[in-house]
ZAGU-821340 format. One record per residue: residue number from 1; chain; x negated, y negated, z negated of N, C-alpha, C in turn. Coordinates in steps of 0.05 Angstrom, whole numbers. Layout:
<rs>
+-----+--------+--------+--------+--------+--------+--------+--------+--------+--------+--------+
| num | cadena |    n_u |    n_v |    n_w |   ca_u |   ca_v |   ca_w |    c_u |    c_v |    c_w |
+-----+--------+--------+--------+--------+--------+--------+--------+--------+--------+--------+
| NUM |      A |      X |      Y |      Z |      X |      Y |      Z |      X |      Y |      Z |
...
+-----+--------+--------+--------+--------+--------+--------+--------+--------+--------+--------+
</rs>
This chain:
<rs>
+-----+--------+--------+--------+--------+--------+--------+--------+--------+--------+--------+
| num | cadena |    n_u |    n_v |    n_w |   ca_u |   ca_v |   ca_w |    c_u |    c_v |    c_w |
+-----+--------+--------+--------+--------+--------+--------+--------+--------+--------+--------+
|   1 |      A |    229 |    349 |    554 |    217 |    317 |    534 |    212 |    313 |    506 |
|   2 |      A |    219 |    343 |    492 |    208 |    340 |    466 |    179 |    339 |    466 |
|   3 |      A |    157 |    355 |    482 |    129 |    363 |    484 |    120 |    333 |    494 |
|   4 |      A |    144 |    317 |    520 |    129 |    291 |    521 |    129 |    270 |    506 |
|   5 |      A |    157 |    273 |    484 |    156 |    260 |    466 |    130 |    258 |    428 |
|   6 |      A |    136 |    289 |    434 |    106 |    301 |    410 |     84 |    285 |    424 |
|   7 |      A |     71 |    283 |    446 |     52 |    280 |    464 |     49 |    246 |    463 |
|   8 |      A |     72 |    228 |    463 |     72 |    206 |    461 |     63 |    197 |    432 |
|   9 |      A |     81 |    211 |    423 |     76 |    207 |    391 |     46 |    203 |    382 |
|  10 |      A |     27 |    222 |    396 |      1 |    227 |    382 |    -12 |    208 |    396 |
|  11 |      A |    -11 |    202 |    424 |    -29 |    180 |    432 |    -25 |    148 |    419 |
|  12 |      A |      1 |    146 |    409 |      1 |    123 |    395 |     -6 |    112 |    361 |
|  13 |      A |     -6 |    149 |    350 |    -17 |    147 |    324 |    -41 |    141 |    329 |
|  14 |      A |    -56 |    157 |    349 |    -87 |    150 |    357 |    -92 |    120 |    357 |
|  15 |      A |    -80 |    112 |    377 |    -77 |     84 |    378 |    -77 |     70 |    359 |
|  16 |      A |    -59 |     64 |    341 |    -52 |     51 |    316 |    -88 |     59 |    296 |
|  17 |      A |    -96 |     76 |    301 |   -121 |     78 |    278 |   -138 |     73 |    288 |
|  18 |      A |   -138 |     70 |    313 |   -168 |     59 |    326 |   -166 |     29 |    323 |
|  19 |      A |   -147 |     18 |    329 |   -137 |    -16 |    318 |   -148 |    -23 |    288 |
|  20 |      A |   -134 |     -6 |    276 |   -135 |     -3 |    239 |   -167 |     -3 |    235 |
|  21 |      A |   -179 |     10 |    248 |   -211 |     21 |    239 |   -225 |    -11 |    252 |
|  22 |      A |   -213 |    -10 |    274 |   -234 |    -37 |    291 |   -222 |    -62 |    268 |
|  23 |      A |   -201 |    -69 |    262 |   -194 |    -86 |    235 |   -205 |    -90 |    216 |
|  24 |      A |   -212 |    -71 |    200 |   -220 |    -66 |    171 |   -254 |    -77 |    183 |
|  25 |      A |   -262 |    -81 |    208 |   -294 |    -85 |    220 |   -293 |   -117 |    228 |
|  26 |      A |   -269 |   -130 |    229 |   -265 |   -156 |    238 |   -261 |   -179 |    217 |
|  27 |      A |   -284 |   -186 |    203 |   -273 |   -210 |    181 |   -275 |   -243 |    176 |
|  28 |      A |   -254 |   -247 |    164 |   -252 |   -275 |    161 |   -251 |   -290 |    136 |
|  29 |      A |   -276 |   -300 |    136 |   -284 |   -311 |    107 |   -279 |   -345 |    108 |
|  30 |      A |   -278 |   -358 |     83 |   -272 |   -388 |     73 |   -245 |   -395 |     97 |
|  31 |      A |   -229 |   -383 |    103 |   -205 |   -399 |    119 |   -191 |   -421 |    105 |
|  32 |      A |   -190 |   -458 |    111 |   -179 |   -476 |    102 |   -169 |   -491 |    124 |
|  33 |      A |   -150 |   -512 |    119 |   -146 |   -528 |    138 |   -134 |   -551 |    133 |
|  34 |      A |   -149 |   -581 |    149 |   -146 |   -601 |    139 |   -120 |   -614 |    132 |
|  35 |      A |   -116 |   -613 |    109 |    -95 |   -636 |     98 |    -98 |   -663 |    117 |
|  36 |      A |    -73 |   -676 |    126 |    -67 |   -693 |    139 |    -43 |   -712 |    127 |
|  37 |      A |    -43 |   -731 |    132 |    -29 |   -759 |    125 |      2 |   -749 |    138 |
|  38 |      A |     26 |   -754 |    121 |     49 |   -742 |    131 |     53 |   -751 |    159 |
|  39 |      A |     48 |   -774 |    168 |     48 |   -781 |    189 |     35 |   -772 |    217 |
|  40 |      A |     15 |   -755 |    208 |      9 |   -746 |    231 |     20 |   -716 |    238 |
|  41 |      A |     20 |   -700 |    260 |     37 |   -682 |    269 |     11 |   -660 |    265 |
|  42 |      A |    -16 |   -670 |    267 |    -40 |   -643 |    277 |    -61 |   -645 |    252 |
|  43 |      A |    -67 |   -615 |    256 |    -93 |   -610 |    238 |   -106 |   -599 |    252 |
|  44 |      A |   -118 |   -585 |    235 |   -148 |   -571 |    247 |   -153 |   -545 |    223 |
|  45 |      A |   -158 |   -519 |    233 |   -165 |   -506 |    216 |   -190 |   -490 |    223 |
|  46 |      A |   -198 |   -487 |    200 |   -225 |   -476 |    206 |   -239 |   -451 |    187 |
|  47 |      A |   -263 |   -441 |    201 |   -268 |   -402 |    185 |   -295 |   -404 |    186 |
|  48 |      A |   -304 |   -374 |    180 |   -322 |   -365 |    190 |   -305 |   -331 |    205 |
|  49 |      A |   -309 |   -327 |    228 |   -298 |   -295 |    239 |   -323 |   -272 |    239 |
|  50 |      A |   -324 |   -262 |    225 |   -357 |   -239 |    222 |   -346 |   -210 |    238 |
|  51 |      A |   -357 |   -207 |    265 |   -349 |   -184 |    284 |   -376 |   -166 |    276 |
|  52 |      A |   -371 |   -147 |    256 |   -385 |   -129 |    236 |   -375 |   -101 |    264 |
|  53 |      A |   -371 |   -109 |    286 |   -367 |    -72 |    298 |   -387 |    -74 |    324 |
|  54 |      A |   -390 |    -52 |    339 |   -412 |    -47 |    361 |   -404 |    -60 |    385 |
|  55 |      A |   -382 |    -73 |    387 |   -367 |    -92 |    412 |   -364 |   -112 |    409 |
|  56 |      A |   -368 |   -127 |    430 |   -349 |   -154 |    441 |   -328 |   -158 |    425 |
|  57 |      A |   -319 |   -177 |    411 |   -294 |   -173 |    410 |   -291 |   -205 |    417 |
|  58 |      A |   -271 |   -206 |    427 |   -256 |   -235 |    442 |   -238 |   -245 |    437 |
|  59 |      A |   -242 |   -269 |    420 |   -219 |   -288 |    411 |   -194 |   -293 |    420 |
|  60 |      A |   -166 |   -294 |    433 |   -158 |   -303 |    459 |   -137 |   -322 |    449 |
|  61 |      A |   -123 |   -325 |    415 |   -104 |   -343 |    414 |   -102 |   -344 |    376 |
|  62 |      A |    -90 |   -357 |    369 |    -85 |   -357 |    339 |    -59 |   -367 |    335 |
|  63 |      A |    -44 |   -354 |    317 |    -14 |   -360 |    312 |    -10 |   -370 |    284 |
|  64 |      A |     10 |   -384 |    278 |     22 |   -397 |    254 |     49 |   -404 |    257 |
|  65 |      A |     73 |   -387 |    238 |     95 |   -396 |    235 |    103 |   -418 |    218 |
|  66 |      A |     82 |   -435 |    206 |     72 |   -464 |    202 |     75 |   -486 |    218 |
|  67 |      A |     68 |   -486 |    254 |     75 |   -501 |    271 |     83 |   -498 |    293 |
|  68 |      A |     94 |   -511 |    308 |     98 |   -512 |    334 |     79 |   -498 |    355 |
|  69 |      A |     60 |   -507 |    363 |     36 |   -497 |    367 |      2 |   -496 |    358 |
|  70 |      A |     -9 |   -476 |    363 |    -37 |   -471 |    360 |    -51 |   -464 |    383 |
|  71 |      A |    -77 |   -484 |    376 |    -98 |   -476 |    400 |   -121 |   -466 |    390 |
|  72 |      A |   -141 |   -456 |    401 |   -161 |   -459 |    396 |   -174 |   -483 |    410 |
|  73 |      A |   -197 |   -499 |    404 |   -206 |   -516 |    405 |   -244 |   -520 |    400 |
|  74 |      A |   -257 |   -543 |    411 |   -281 |   -534 |    407 |   -283 |   -569 |    410 |
|  75 |      A |   -300 |   -579 |    393 |   -308 |   -611 |    396 |   -336 |   -610 |    408 |
|  76 |      A |   -334 |   -624 |    429 |   -345 |   -636 |    445 |   -353 |   -664 |    445 |
|  77 |      A |   -383 |   -674 |    440 |   -398 |   -707 |    449 |   -403 |   -711 |    469 |
|  78 |      A |   -389 |   -734 |    486 |   -402 |   -737 |    509 |   -410 |   -774 |    499 |
|  79 |      A |   -432 |   -788 |    507 |   -424 |   -814 |    505 |   -413 |   -827 |    476 |
|  80 |      A |   -425 |   -819 |    454 |   -404 |   -838 |    436 |   -378 |   -823 |    425 |
|  81 |      A |   -368 |   -803 |    438 |   -342 |   -809 |    436 |   -335 |   -769 |    438 |
|  82 |      A |   -333 |   -762 |    413 |   -320 |   -737 |    411 |   -288 |   -736 |    415 |
|  83 |      A |   -291 |   -698 |    437 |   -260 |   -700 |    453 |   -255 |   -670 |    444 |
|  84 |      A |   -235 |   -661 |    446 |   -229 |   -633 |    436 |   -219 |   -621 |    461 |
|  85 |      A |   -228 |   -593 |    475 |   -228 |   -582 |    495 |   -213 |   -558 |    484 |
|  86 |      A |   -200 |   -554 |    496 |   -187 |   -523 |    490 |   -195 |   -503 |    502 |
|  87 |      A |   -193 |   -480 |    481 |   -214 |   -449 |    492 |   -196 |   -431 |    499 |
|  88 |      A |   -199 |   -420 |    518 |   -171 |   -403 |    524 |   -181 |   -386 |    513 |
|  89 |      A |   -216 |   -364 |    516 |   -220 |   -342 |    497 |   -248 |   -350 |    490 |
|  90 |      A |   -258 |   -341 |    462 |   -281 |   -346 |    444 |   -296 |   -314 |    439 |
|  91 |      A |   -314 |   -302 |    460 |   -328 |   -278 |    453 |   -341 |   -282 |    434 |
|  92 |      A |   -337 |   -258 |    416 |   -357 |   -257 |    382 |   -374 |   -233 |    392 |
|  93 |      A |   -396 |   -237 |    400 |   -420 |   -213 |    406 |   -411 |   -195 |    387 |
|  94 |      A |   -421 |   -156 |    395 |   -420 |   -146 |    370 |   -441 |   -150 |    341 |
|  95 |      A |   -439 |   -145 |    318 |   -450 |   -158 |    298 |   -456 |   -188 |    305 |
|  96 |      A |   -437 |   -202 |    306 |   -441 |   -232 |    312 |   -424 |   -251 |    290 |
|  97 |      A |   -426 |   -269 |    298 |   -400 |   -291 |    284 |   -399 |   -312 |    297 |
|  98 |      A |   -372 |   -325 |    289 |   -367 |   -349 |    293 |   -354 |   -365 |    277 |
|  99 |      A |   -371 |   -394 |    275 |   -365 |   -411 |    253 |   -343 |   -434 |    265 |
| 100 |      A |   -329 |   -422 |    247 |   -305 |   -454 |    255 |   -305 |   -473 |    234 |
| 101 |      A |   -324 |   -493 |    244 |   -327 |   -521 |    228 |   -310 |   -547 |    229 |
| 102 |      A |   -315 |   -566 |    227 |   -306 |   -592 |    232 |   -333 |   -603 |    255 |
| 103 |      A |   -321 |   -613 |    279 |   -348 |   -617 |    299 |   -357 |   -598 |    312 |
| 104 |      A |   -341 |   -573 |    317 |   -344 |   -549 |    329 |   -314 |   -540 |    335 |
| 105 |      A |   -324 |   -508 |    340 |   -293 |   -497 |    341 |   -280 |   -498 |    321 |
| 106 |      A |   -254 |   -505 |    324 |   -237 |   -499 |    307 |   -207 |   -482 |    312 |
| 107 |      A |   -193 |   -488 |    304 |   -159 |   -481 |    308 |   -144 |   -497 |    305 |
| 108 |      A |   -130 |   -507 |    325 |   -118 |   -540 |    325 |    -90 |   -532 |    322 |
| 109 |      A |    -74 |   -537 |    298 |    -43 |   -541 |    296 |    -27 |   -556 |    300 |
| 110 |      A |     -5 |   -556 |    305 |      8 |   -575 |    329 |     36 |   -579 |    321 |
| 111 |      A |     45 |   -598 |    318 |     71 |   -597 |    299 |     82 |   -583 |    270 |
| 112 |      A |     79 |   -600 |    248 |     80 |   -586 |    224 |    107 |   -579 |    227 |
| 113 |      A |    119 |   -552 |    210 |    144 |   -549 |    208 |    149 |   -546 |    182 |
| 114 |      A |    135 |   -568 |    165 |    133 |   -567 |    133 |    107 |   -588 |    131 |
| 115 |      A |    112 |   -601 |    113 |     83 |   -625 |     99 |     70 |   -610 |     80 |
| 116 |      A |     51 |   -612 |     88 |     26 |   -590 |     82 |     -5 |   -609 |     54 |
| 117 |      A |      7 |   -603 |     32 |    -14 |   -618 |     16 |    -38 |   -598 |      6 |
| 118 |      A |    -63 |   -613 |    -12 |    -77 |   -596 |    -19 |    -71 |   -574 |    -45 |
| 119 |      A |    -80 |   -550 |    -30 |    -78 |   -529 |    -45 |    -57 |   -517 |    -37 |
| 120 |      A |    -34 |   -522 |     -9 |    -12 |   -500 |     -3 |    -34 |   -481 |     12 |
| 121 |      A |    -22 |   -455 |     19 |    -30 |   -441 |     43 |    -24 |   -444 |     64 |
| 122 |      A |    -29 |   -431 |     85 |    -24 |   -433 |    113 |    -26 |   -406 |    132 |
| 123 |      A |     -3 |   -391 |    131 |     -8 |   -363 |    145 |    -19 |   -371 |    177 |
| 124 |      A |    -42 |   -353 |    181 |    -57 |   -358 |    215 |    -68 |   -337 |    211 |
| 125 |      A |    -56 |   -321 |    241 |    -67 |   -297 |    247 |    -76 |   -293 |    272 |
| 126 |      A |   -102 |   -277 |    273 |   -115 |   -290 |    302 |   -114 |   -263 |    315 |
| 127 |      A |   -118 |   -271 |    338 |   -114 |   -246 |    359 |   -133 |   -244 |    385 |
| 128 |      A |   -144 |   -219 |    387 |   -162 |   -208 |    398 |   -147 |   -193 |    425 |
| 129 |      A |   -163 |   -200 |    448 |   -160 |   -188 |    474 |   -167 |   -149 |    465 |
| 130 |      A |   -150 |   -138 |    469 |   -144 |   -115 |    462 |   -118 |   -110 |    438 |
| 131 |      A |   -110 |   -130 |    433 |    -87 |   -128 |    413 |    -98 |   -131 |    384 |
| 132 |      A |   -126 |   -137 |    374 |   -123 |   -132 |    349 |   -118 |   -165 |    332 |
| 133 |      A |   -105 |   -151 |    320 |    -96 |   -175 |    298 |    -99 |   -184 |    278 |
| 134 |      A |   -113 |   -206 |    266 |   -128 |   -214 |    241 |   -109 |   -230 |    225 |
| 135 |      A |    -89 |   -223 |    198 |    -85 |   -242 |    192 |    -91 |   -251 |    162 |
| 136 |      A |   -103 |   -285 |    161 |   -110 |   -303 |    137 |    -94 |   -314 |    127 |
| 137 |      A |    -98 |   -316 |    103 |    -88 |   -342 |     87 |   -103 |   -369 |     88 |
| 138 |      A |   -105 |   -393 |     95 |   -118 |   -413 |     92 |   -106 |   -436 |     78 |
| 139 |      A |   -125 |   -437 |     58 |   -121 |   -466 |     36 |   -120 |   -483 |     54 |
| 140 |      A |   -104 |   -510 |     42 |   -100 |   -529 |     50 |   -117 |   -555 |     30 |
| 141 |      A |   -139 |   -565 |     44 |   -168 |   -582 |     34 |   -155 |   -599 |     41 |
| 142 |      A |   -172 |   -634 |     27 |   -171 |   -660 |     27 |   -198 |   -659 |     44 |
| 143 |      A |   -197 |   -670 |     61 |   -222 |   -687 |     85 |   -240 |   -684 |     60 |
| 144 |      A |   -232 |   -704 |     36 |   -259 |   -704 |     30 |   -271 |   -688 |      5 |
| 145 |      A |   -260 |   -660 |      8 |   -270 |   -633 |    -12 |   -288 |   -624 |      6 |
| 146 |      A |   -313 |   -628 |     -4 |   -340 |   -614 |     14 |   -346 |   -630 |     24 |
| 147 |      A |   -346 |   -660 |     34 |   -354 |   -672 |     51 |   -359 |   -668 |     86 |
| 148 |      A |   -338 |   -659 |     95 |   -339 |   -653 |    119 |   -329 |   -682 |    140 |
| 149 |      A |   -334 |   -672 |    160 |   -341 |   -705 |    181 |   -312 |   -706 |    187 |
| 150 |      A |   -311 |   -741 |    199 |   -286 |   -746 |    209 |   -296 |   -763 |    226 |
| 151 |      A |   -277 |   -754 |    258 |   -286 |   -767 |    283 |   -267 |   -782 |    288 |
| 152 |      A |   -268 |   -813 |    285 |   -242 |   -829 |    292 |   -232 |   -832 |    318 |
| 153 |      A |   -260 |   -826 |    335 |   -254 |   -829 |    359 |   -259 |   -804 |    376 |
| 154 |      A |   -233 |   -800 |    384 |   -226 |   -775 |    398 |   -199 |   -767 |    411 |
| 155 |      A |   -203 |   -748 |    427 |   -175 |   -743 |    445 |   -172 |   -715 |    460 |
| 156 |      A |   -153 |   -708 |    470 |   -153 |   -670 |    471 |   -147 |   -679 |    502 |
| 157 |      A |   -165 |   -649 |    510 |   -157 |   -639 |    540 |   -131 |   -617 |    541 |
+-----+--------+--------+--------+--------+--------+--------+--------+--------+--------+--------+
</rs>
């Protein structure tokens, strides 16, 4: 039994070291969340995810303790209407990047647990296939900070 525990401990340590090594190679830059009026219960998060590994990293979900639900979406435009389509996973090729921005991929944050104002921060965790987790702190910005697009006509799928 003691030998089994030692072997299992060694395997666990090796797995944790491997995950830590990969985590240092997936980087997130410029994470931010759109400030919305207090009456709105949804907002979106944006960032750039850089995969500097030699393998595809597949984003499978995002989490935040500040929201009831978090989904990964992509905005598609059809017939002059923008609509949000949930993405179950997004592969980021080796040495590639995923740019989440208004009008494209984004993290949909639903059901505020607190009112967010410009300058606040929102904790987000990106979860990848295989167990890799990357934690980021996204700054809340007003929509007019940087000329970001606004889609008055959209719906969610």
